[in-house]
Structure formats: structure tokens, C-alpha cells
C-alpha positions, 0 to 999 in steps of 0.5 A: 840833125843829130840822132837824138833829134831825129829819134824824136822827130821819128817817134812823133811822126809815128804817132801822127801816122797812126793816129786817125785824128791828127791835124795839118798844124801838127808838124805841117802834116796835112789831115783829113781836109778834102779841100787840099786833095781836091786842089793840089795846085796849092803845092809848090811846083817849080818845074815845067809842067810841059816836061820839056826843060828836064831829061826824058829817060824813057818816052812812049815806050823807048828807053834811052840807054845812056840815061836809064838802067833796066837791071834784072835778077838774071843779069848775071844768072842764066836761069834758063836764059830767062831775060828780066826786062823785055822790050815791047811796043809800049815799054819795058815789061818785067818778067818776075822770076819769083812764083807767087804760088810757090810749093817749094822753093824749086818753084822760083827760077834758080830756087831763089824766093828773094829774086824779086829784090834784084829787079830795078829801074834806075836813073843814070842821073844824080838828082839833089835832096836837101834844103834849098834844092828842087827835083821833079820825077815823072814815070808812067807804069802798069802795075800788075797786081796789088796782092802780096807786093811792095812796089815803090820808088827810092829817093835817097840814102842817109848819110848817117846810117846808109838806109834808103828813102823808099815810098811805096805800097804794101799789097799784103791787104788785098781789099784796101792796100795802103801806101807806106814810108820807109824813111831811113830806118823806119817804116810806116803805113800812110793811114787812110783814116788821116784822109790819104787815099788807099792804093786801090782808089788811085791805081787799077791793076792792068791799067797805066798809072802816072806817078808824080814825085816832087821835092821842093826844099825838103817838102816831098809830096807825091801824086798818082793820076793827079791824086795827092797821096802823101805830103810831108816835110823831110827832116833836114840832113846833109845835101846828097845827090841820088839816082831815083830808082823804081823797085817792082818788088814782087810785082808785074810791071811794065814801064812806059815813060820816065822823066826827071827834072832838077837844076843841077842834076849830073851823071858820068860822061859815056863815050859808048853805052851798053846797048848802043849800035846794037851791042850788048856790052861795049868795054875795053878802051883804047886811046890815041890821038892823031896828027890833027889832034882828033881822039880815036877811042877803040873798044870792044863791041859784044853783040850776039851770043850763043846762050845764057852762058855767053850772055852772062859771060859777056860782062867780064870777057869778049865772047860770042860775036865781038867786033873792034870798033872805033869812034872819033872825037874832034873836040878833045873828047867833049863830043863823039861823032854819031857813027862808028867804024867796025874795024874788025868783025863785021859781018862775022860771028867771031870774037875779036878782042884786046885792041891796043894802039900806037900812034907812031912818030910819023903819024901812022896808027899801028892797031893790034887785036886778037881773034880768039876761041874758047874751049867749053867744058860744061858751062865753063869757058877757057881760052884756046891758045892754039885758036888765037890769031894776032892781027895788025892793021895800019892806017895813014890817014888818021884812022879813016881808012885801014890796011888789010889784016896782017897775022903777026901771031908767031912774031909775038909769041914763042910757044902756043900761049894765050897773049892779051895786049894789055889795056890801053896803048902802046908808046913810040919813043922819042929819045934820040937813042931808041927813036921811033921804036914801038913798044907795047906791053903784053899779058902772057897767060894769066900771070906773066908780063912781056914786051913787043917792040919794033924798029921798023914802024911795026913791019916786024916784032921782037919780044923782051924776056918775061918780067922776073921779081914777082909772080902773077904780074898783069897789065903793064903800063909804060911810059918814057921818061925824060932821060930815055929810060922806060918805067912800066907800072904793073898790076898783080894778083898777089895778097901782098904787097898792096900796091903796084909794081915797077920795072925800068928798062935802059934799052927801049924796052928790050930788057927790064929790071926785076919788079919791085914794089912801088908805093911812093905816093900811090895808094891803092887801098886793099885791092887796087893793086889787082886791077888795070891802071894807066900811066902817061907823060905830058911832054909840055909840063914834064908830069906824069899822070897815073890812074889807078882804083882804090878798092873793089865791090860787086853790084850792091843790087844783084843777088850775090852773083855779080862779078868783082870789079874795081872801084874809086879811080883815083889820079895821081901826079909826078913832077920828078920823073916818077920817084914820087906821085901825090894824089889829085883826087877821085876821077868823079869828084861831084857830090853823090850820097853816103856809101856810093863809089864809082865803079871802073874796069879797064882803062886808057889815057892820052895827053891832048895837045891842049895839055889836058889828060883824057882818061877812058875807063869801063864804067858807068854810075852802077857797074863798069858793064854800062860802057865806056866813060870819059873824064878830062883832067 
């Protein structure tokens, strides 16, 4: 619909809602006729009345964290370590951080009176809104109060202006609070004089209420406790897919159930998700395949923390009780075994981090990781290089069992400096000159890159010189070219150039050329050059595949406190040994909505025996802190 048409529609709609005598024949909005309210079954409902055909995001008080997000003001703010959402026997209860009777702003948690804007319940499933599409949403929640609140549900975003579609209630009238509709750019009260119920007629504070939202071919209606509260025909606009959300908005709320049903809903493919196996966060993926074709996905499982500062810090770093965990797939990443193996850290409160793995040419798996410690100054944490220990473990049976830890710290660093294995995997060389050599890229300190290599299957290691040519290098990813050379694509923290850097080795990784700017078809936007990326070689097709972010962002539903992370991961390919690349498009290519971008963090990739490329990234639908997401290309 063109803007002039929408403006006319909204003007007419405003008059209709404000009038106490408008009739159903006007724009198909129902008026004060009791029969339709008493017999709501006349409305279309092409969904399963038993709620078995759709997806329960939360049921009988139990949230399914691979399907639902509970986002809160204190996610990124310590606030005396007040957790925003508390799991109770009947559901998830919101701890309100805004004092409804403040004398000064300091009476609110963190002195932030607008903290209520950052508490959300979000579906991880995108559902369609548009002509020819249908969507049903049911949830049960206990509303704490009407006074001064504006709780609601968010159902979409306009393609034209990015504004949201919200239905909620306005509690500033304590006697007879009304429902309201915020349709993309304007807000209207749902007029009781037109026959619609007031909020207090259908909801009792402190008593669980059932909310049902239906959108069928742009016809929208909502019931509360079985009573029709509003109905309208939505204006036509471009089809979009949205993650429906509940916003408490200055309210006290407990959510008990949440169910959605839509024929073509979709979400990202989680291999791990936050809260799984008792971990607060699961991050930092490392991939390999075994001789029999199994896929192994290593990660950091970040668990118990000492205080709120460690809790907030776990979004971006391994801190507190952190394990190295392993999950297996026997079908190329299509599904994952239910159980995990804790490779390091089980029964310990120590911090294990930075897994990197190689599948050697003899089938052995060589795994590196570190046990790290921090120095704390006030509420800030810094890596303590003197406390770091770098370990190696080897598996000869495809990761089913592992050798004991071998301390290789002194082999991988010549001075006491923090060494981080780059995100992802190392490689085993196949060219005749350096056949079977193992190569692993390393981050040294905060701004240097070196390479570790072994010619005896990991029994001993040597390190290359520091790469030169560019300052502030990070996160190298290495691939062996068909002529035996090694190519490393690197990130960097400089303002320019806004693309990746490249370096080559002619001697199996022992020495490297000076780094140089590398675009050659790889676009990284304004900030993608800062973040980790990964390159792999498909030996079956002689193609290189490369994944990089295009930009960066923050959690749009946080109070300006979210860590900055990468977004818009994009796949590139090269058929001429990395001389040039071309874009194959975004990793997540399903339709969403205006302003939406896919979040991404550390990543890894591996070529499967089938020839497909399997990519694992820190990711989710809202932030990369939700878990590890899989893409198959």
C-alpha cells in the first residue's frame, strides 16, 4: 500500500475508533452488537483447537529455551545481581526493576526509570503476517497490576518505516483501563463505547489470564479469557515474518504457557542453546569430522559464576566455571546426539576456554584448549598470562575417548603472554612437501598472530614468527591451496582498510609473507573486517568457501548496554585458488522483516564427505549469545 493510501486508511480508522456509534459495515470493524461477542465461533479459526499441531514454547510453567527467550534489563547490567526473570514452579516471573512510586530516579534499579522497556518474552520462531497467511498465538500469564502500565504483545514491523504492530492495554485509567492498538506509526484506544470490553472486564490482576491472537489473511482478532476484545482487517503490505513477543512494560508478570501455530514458521538451527545442560551460555564453536564421517562440535559451556560481574561477563568471554564440551552428529549436522561429553572441566570450578581441533591424516583427533585465570581490578577482569596453561588431548577412536592432558604451554609461547587459539579448527597438510604437518593459528596477546605447527602428529610443536605488515591482527583462518601454499585470511582492529588481510606461506606455515589488504570479491561492510571469519577448501570441487560478517550491531532490546557483536554473516566462494571470491548470499536466507539482521560471533566450518559445507556460528534470532547455530550449504 502506498503511503497516501495508508494515511487515508489510518485517518478513517482513527475516526471509527473514536466514535461511539460506528457500525460494522464501515471498513468491516464490528460495532456494539452483542451477538458477535457472544458467539465468537463465527470468526475464522483454521488451527488445531487441541494445540497439538503447532509449537509449545513454554508449557505448564516450563520454558523450552531452544524456542523462547526471556530478555531482561539486567541481562547486561549487574544491578546488585538482580535477575530479571525468575523460574518458579508455575512459570517465569518478572522481577520489576522500576519503582512505581519513586521519589528520585535512584529508587529504580541502576537509577534507570526506563528499565521496563528491556523486559521481553520473545518467540524464537518467525511467523508470517500478510495476505494468504495465517498465524495463531496463545499464552497464559498472570498480570500483576493495571496501574500505570502498558503491557502488550508485539506482532510485526512495517516494511515502510520499521515501526511495530502492538496490541496492549493502557493502565493509566485505573477505573476502566482500555485496550489500545499501535499500528506501525499511530496509537489508538479501543473504544468501549463501540462495544469492546475494558481491560478490567476480562482480566483480574493476580489471576492467570488466557490470551489468544489470530491473524488469518490479514484479519486480526484477539480474545482474552474467551471474550472477543478486538477485530479488524489489517491494511495490506508486503509479507513479513516476525518473532511475536510479549512486553510487560511497567508490569509485574508471570508467564505460564506460550504456544504458536503457523504453517510455514521458521527459526535458526541450534546445535547448542543457552541454558542447555545447565550452562548459562554455550559459545566458541570448533568443528571437525572423523574418519567415519561423524561431525564433532566442541564448545565452551559457561556455567556457575561468582557474582553479577562474572554473570554479565559470560556473554562475551569464558569466565567462571567453564567446561570444554563435545557433541556428535552422525548425519552431517542434521541432528545431534542427546548427550554431550565434557572433555575438560567436569567437577572443577576452573575456566577452560578456546578449543581448537585438527583431524590428522591418520584419523587421530588433536584437541587444544587453555585453562585461564583473571586478575580483577574493581569490577573489571583482565587475562592473567602467568596463570594460563595450554593443554593437548588426543583421541584415536573418533572422539569417543581421550588421552590425559599434556601441558604444551612452553611449546606454544616463548614469553609469558596470553595465547588464544583462533576460533575454529587447524588443518593437516596433504601436499607432499609437508605431508601430515599439523598447523594451528594463534592469537598472541591482543594484537598479534602466530602459527603453531607439528611434524610428529602433535607430540612436539614449534611456532612461527609473528606475522608482520599490519598491526592489530586477530583470528587467522588457514587453508591449504592445491599448489601446496598456505593462505591465511585475517581480521584486524584498524579503522582502515575495511576488508580482510591476507598472508601466504610457502614452507608449510613456518614463515609467512607480510600481510596485505584483501578484498577481491569479499565484502565486509563497515565493520565486518573486525570480526572472526573462516575459510575451508572443498577438495572434491577445488573450491574455497569463506564466511564473514558484513557489519555489527547491539541487542536492540537492551538499555544501551549490550556488547557489540557482528551481524549479517555471508558466504563467499572461489574457484581460482582464492584469487577472487564471489558472494553466495547470506547464511540465513529465509524471509524476515524490515531492519532484521542475523547476529553472529565466533565461527567454524568443515567440508562434509557429501561435499556440503557445514558452518557453526555463535548465533540466535536476537543475539549471538543464545547458543551455536548450524548452517548447511
